[in-house]
C-alpha positions as CSV (number, residue, x, y, z in Angstrom):
1,M,115.6,144.5,94.7
2,T,114.8,140.9,94.2
3,V,114.9,140.2,97.9
4,L,112.3,143.0,98.2
5,F,110.6,141.5,96.0
6,L,110.2,138.1,97.2
7,S,109.6,139.5,100.7
8,L,106.6,141.1,99.6
9,I,105.4,138.2,98.0
10,L,105.9,136.4,101.3
11,F,104.2,138.9,103.1
12,Q,101.0,138.9,100.9
13,S,101.0,135.2,101.1
14,C,101.0,135.0,104.7
15,K,98.4,137.9,104.8
16,N,96.2,135.8,102.4
17,D,96.3,132.9,104.8
18,K,95.2,134.8,107.5
19,I,92.4,136.6,105.6
20,E,91.0,133.1,104.3
21,I,90.0,131.9,107.7
22,E,89.0,135.6,108.9
23,E,85.3,134.5,108.4
24,F,85.6,131.7,110.6
25,K,84.9,131.5,114.3
26,Q,86.7,130.4,117.2
27,R,85.1,126.8,118.2
28,D,85.6,125.5,121.4
29,L,85.2,121.8,121.3
30,I,85.5,121.3,125.0
31,S,81.7,121.0,125.4
32,E,81.9,117.9,123.3
33,G,84.4,116.4,125.3
34,V,87.4,117.5,123.3
35,P,90.0,119.8,124.8
36,L,90.5,121.4,121.7
37,K,90.0,125.0,120.0
38,I,89.8,125.2,116.1
39,K,88.6,128.2,113.9
40,A,85.4,126.8,111.7
41,P,82.5,128.2,109.9
42,E,79.9,129.4,112.3
43,N,77.3,126.8,111.4
44,A,79.7,123.8,111.1
45,E,78.1,120.7,112.8
46,V,80.4,118.9,115.0
47,N,79.9,114.8,115.4
48,V,82.0,112.9,117.8
49,K,82.3,109.0,118.2
50,V,83.8,107.4,120.9
51,E,85.0,104.2,120.1
52,N,87.3,101.7,122.5
53,F,90.7,103.6,122.1
54,Y,89.9,106.8,120.0
55,K,87.6,109.7,119.5
56,D,86.6,110.4,115.9
57,I,85.5,113.8,115.8
58,T,84.2,115.6,112.6
59,V,83.8,119.2,112.0
60,K,81.6,119.8,109.0
61,N,80.0,122.6,106.8
62,G,78.6,121.8,103.5
63,N,81.0,120.6,100.9
64,D,84.0,123.0,101.5
65,Y,84.9,122.4,105.1
66,S,85.2,118.9,106.3
67,V,88.1,118.2,109.2
68,Q,88.3,114.9,110.7
69,I,90.0,114.8,114.0
70,I,91.6,111.3,115.5
71,G,91.9,111.8,119.5
72,T,94.0,109.1,120.9
73,E,96.2,108.3,124.0
74,A,99.7,110.0,123.5
75,F,102.4,107.2,123.4
76,T,105.0,110.0,123.0
77,N,105.4,113.6,123.6
78,D,107.8,113.8,120.7
79,L,106.0,115.7,118.0
80,V,108.6,115.4,115.3
81,D,108.5,111.6,115.4
82,V,104.6,111.5,115.4
83,R,104.7,113.9,112.2
84,K,107.5,111.7,110.6
85,E,105.5,108.6,111.1
86,L,102.0,110.4,109.6
87,E,104.3,111.5,106.5
88,N,105.7,108.0,105.9
89,E,102.2,106.6,106.1
90,V,100.9,109.2,103.5
91,K,103.8,108.7,101.1
92,K,103.2,104.8,101.0
93,N,99.7,105.7,99.3
94,P,100.1,105.0,95.7
95,N,98.0,108.1,94.6
96,F,100.4,110.3,96.8
97,S,102.1,113.3,94.7
98,K,104.1,115.6,96.7
99,I,104.3,117.7,99.8
100,I,103.2,121.2,98.8
101,L,103.6,122.8,102.5
102,D,105.7,121.7,105.4
103,D,104.7,122.8,109.1
104,T,106.5,121.9,112.1
105,N,103.1,120.4,113.1
106,G,102.0,119.0,109.9
107,F,101.9,119.4,106.3
108,V,99.7,119.6,103.4
109,F,99.9,117.4,100.3
110,E,98.8,116.4,97.0
111,K,97.2,113.2,95.7
112,K,96.6,112.3,91.9
113,T,93.0,110.5,91.6
114,D,92.3,107.7,89.2
115,D,91.3,110.4,86.2
116,G,94.4,112.3,86.7
117,S,93.3,115.2,88.6
118,M,94.8,116.4,91.8
119,I,93.1,116.5,95.4
120,Y,94.5,117.9,98.4
121,D,94.7,116.6,101.9
122,F,96.5,117.7,105.2
123,R,97.8,116.2,108.5
124,F,98.2,118.4,111.5
125,I,99.2,117.1,115.2
126,K,98.6,118.4,118.4
127,I,99.7,116.7,121.9
128,E,97.5,117.8,124.8
129,G,98.7,116.6,128.0
130,N,98.3,112.7,127.5
131,Q,96.2,112.9,124.3
132,Q,97.3,113.2,120.6
133,F,95.0,114.7,118.0
134,V,95.4,114.1,114.2
135,F,93.5,116.8,111.9
136,Q,93.0,115.8,108.2
137,T,90.4,116.5,105.5
138,G,87.3,114.7,105.8
139,L,87.7,111.2,104.4
140,Y,84.6,111.2,101.7
141,N,85.4,114.6,100.4
142,K,87.5,115.9,97.4
143,F,89.2,119.2,98.3
144,S,91.0,121.9,95.9
145,K,94.2,123.2,97.0
146,D,92.7,126.4,98.3
147,Q,90.2,124.4,100.4
148,A,92.8,122.4,101.9
149,M,95.2,125.0,103.0
150,K,92.1,127.1,104.5
151,M,91.2,124.0,106.5
152,F,95.1,123.6,107.5
153,N,95.3,127.1,108.5
154,S,92.0,126.7,110.4
155,V,93.1,123.9,112.9
156,K,96.3,125.7,113.5
157,Q,94.8,128.2,116.0
């Protein structure tokens, strides 16, 4: 009976993840010179800055959705190594609290602010050919757990 109950909770949780991003539309970023597709709010603005060795792509819609994507040359195709490196980098931040979702290509984590409240962020990695893309929440926003989870699920497409 316990296994059945836990299975039902897990199924409902997975179902909720899909429902959360159901209103988002498939967004092909190739027209901005980025070979990626993500789900985003229909009216999301895309801003691409090309620096010397990387692309800084922001997909933003109001205060609820802001995803930053850093595109660089891939120095390895080993996703596990890249993920581990990102996780170690995040854990060095003195405000890091804990990882709340662990996925093969990324993770969602909690940070404590100076006033003691919690905010949430994520890292997600995609390697496409010779390019590596790291997704995270927008830098100047503070997101709730639900907002961070929604954005994480939207880039997993």
